[in-house]
N, C-alpha and C positions, 0 to 999 in steps of 0.2 A: 240201735244203729251201730254198725260195726266200724271200728277204727281202721283207717288206711294202714296203720302200723302192723296189723295182724295178717295182712294178705301176703301170699306167696305168688310168684309169677305163674305157677301151674294152676292155682285157683282162678286167677284172673283169666288165663287162657280158657279154662273149662267153663266157668260160669258166665263170662262175658262174651264167649265165642269168638275170641281173637286167636290168630295163629302166627307164629314166627316164620319169616321168610328170609332168605339170604340177602336179598337186595331188591330195591325198586328204583325206577328212574329218578324219583325225587331224592331218595337216600343217596344214590350215587352222585347226583348233582351237588347235594349238600356237603358231602364228605370230600368233594373235589376242591373245596375252598382254598386249601393251601397252594394250589397251582395257579390261582387267579390273583393277579397283582393287586386288585382293588381291595382285597381282604388282608393284605400284608400289613404289619404294624409300621407306623412311621417311626422316626428316630426317637421321639419322646416315649412312644408306647413301647418300643423295643427296650429302651433303658428301664422302664418300669417293669416290664415282663422279666427281664434278666434279674432284677432285684427280687422279684417275687419267686422266681425259680430257685435262686440260691437260698432264700429263706425257707422255702418248702423242703428243699434237700436237707437242710439242717434240722428242721423241726417236725417233719411229717410224722415221725414215730412217737413224738412227745405230745403233740397237740390233742386236746379233746375237740368235740364237735364245734363248740362255741368259738374256740380259739382258731380253728380252721376257717370258720365263717368270717370272723372279724379280721384276721391278719392276712388271709390269702384270697378267699372267694370274693369277698366284698370289694377289695381293691382291683381284682381281676375284672369283675363285672363293671366297675367304674371305668376302667380303661377301654372296654368294649363300647360303653355308652349306649345303652338300649333305648333311651328315651326318644320318642318321636311325637309329632302332633297327633298320631293316630292310636298309639298304645304306649304303655309305660311299665316299668318294673314295679312289682308289689312283693313284699316279703311277709311270711307267716300269715297268709290269708287262708281262710277255710273254703274248701270245695266240698260239695255234697252231691251224691248221686242217688236218685230214687227211681227204681224200676219195679215192675211186678215181682221180681225175684231178688233184687239187691237193694239194701239200704246201707250206705257207707258214707263216712265223712272223715276229713282230716285236714290239718294245716299243711300247706305246701310251702316249702322254704323260700322259693323264688318263682314268681309268675310274670310272664309278659301278657298283658291283657288290655282291652279297651277299658276306659273308665278313668275318673279323676280321683275319687276317694274310695270307691268300691270297685273291684275288678268285675267287669261285666262279661266280656267274651275272651276266654283265655286262648293263647296260641302256643305258649311254650311253658314248660314246667321244669324247674330244677328242684329235685326232691332228694332228700337224704344226704346230708354231709356226714359221712361215716368216718370215724377216726381209723387210723392205720390198722389196729389190731382187734377191732370190734367185729364179731361175727354172730351176733345174737338175733338177727332177723334177716329179711330178704329185701334188700334195697331195690332190686328190679321189680319185685312184686308191688312194693309201695309206690314206685314211680308209675308203673303201668295202671294201677287202679286210679291214681290221680289223673293220668292222661285220659283214661276212659271217661272219668267224671268231667274233664274239660271238653272232651269230644261231645258228650251229651249236652253240655251247657251251650256249645255253639251249634247244636243241632246237626252235627256231623257234616257241616258245610265245608270245613277246611281240615287239612291234616294237622296233627298236633306234634310238635317237636319237644324233645325232652332230654335230660341228662341226669345222671347221678354220679356221685363221687364216692370212692372208697380210699381214704388217705390221699395218696398222690395220684391215684388212677381215676381217669374220667371215662365214662361210657356214654355214648350218644344213641338216642332212640328216636325213630319216627313212626307214628301210628297213622295209618291211612285206612279208614273204614274198619275192616275186620282183620287187617294184616299189620304186623309191626316188624321192624328191623332193629337189631341191636349191634352196635359196633364192637370191635375189639377195644382193648384198653389203650388209653393214651396217658403216658406218664408225665405229669406236669412238672416233675422235678428235673427233667432233662429237656432236650430241644423240642419235645412234643408240645411244650407250652405254647410255642408259636403256631403249631397246628391247631391246638385248642382255641386259641385266640381267633384264628381265621374262621374256624367252624362256627364259633359263636357270632362273629361279625356277619357271616353269611346268613345265619339264621334270621337275623334282623332284616336283611335284604329280602330273603325269601318270604317272610311274613308280609312285608310291605307289598311285594309283588302279588302274592295270593289274595291279599285284601283288595287290591286294585282290580283283580279279575273276578271278584265275587259277584 
């Protein structure tokens, strides 16, 4: 069985028959979150985001992956508050995909999924917290194979949302059947952190809406 860590985005495209596109209506709607007031941070959240932004600005070039996770990504996800009665966050959980041509598995850093103890149906993957200067693998490839595994697990009923980070930079991805869209980078050490917060907050709302229409 092949590890997620070994995949490149080109291999995922070729073997899993997915293709990049510039945009889709769902992607455009998702990334429009900063213009919608309901996804803006309140005063408490804005204060927390500003503290995190300053900390990242000072430490992004110094932190390893575990430090990035503990001191920045975890607190940011707590401010977003992904828990609902219908799905919840999981960390370091294994996803597996088995098809006639592919056998792959890996631990995903952060999942939104149905389930209480074991993630059942995944909707969102945050994979690969990469430190600032590390360039030894392909974070997009690892995220895409995780998202395809999540897609197979929910039987392709719903789109899969995802993000990966490289130091201070965040990239957002949506996979819809055989097409995916990749955003430009958002720099969490400047005012983009408020955009990142809004996009994550809207992801929660979009998943709830898609579930209700399933």
